[in-house]
C-alpha positions, 0 to 999 in steps of 0.5 A: 500500500505504501508504494501505491500512496507514494505514486499518488503523491506525484499524480494530479487527483481530481475528486468529481462529485465532492459534495457527495459522501464518497467525495468527502471520504476520498478527500479525507483519505487523501489529506490523511496521507498527504496527497494533494487533490482538487475538487469538482462539483456542480453545486454552487461555490458557497455550498462546496466551500461549506464542505471544504472548511476542514480541508487545506485547499487553495481556490485554484483547486476548487471547481464549482458550479456549471463547468 
């Protein structure tokens, strides 16, 4: 598993459907293991920002609304 996590640290990860339970769980997993990721959701930015409060994401890592 360690080798797999090391590989992921060098990849670009996008979580699609971030506001769903699965998207939030994936974000928790990646953050716990120090893996950078971006999020995407069709919900508006305000809604998505409520869900990312506990994650360390910069604005350029958040894609919200119609895309």
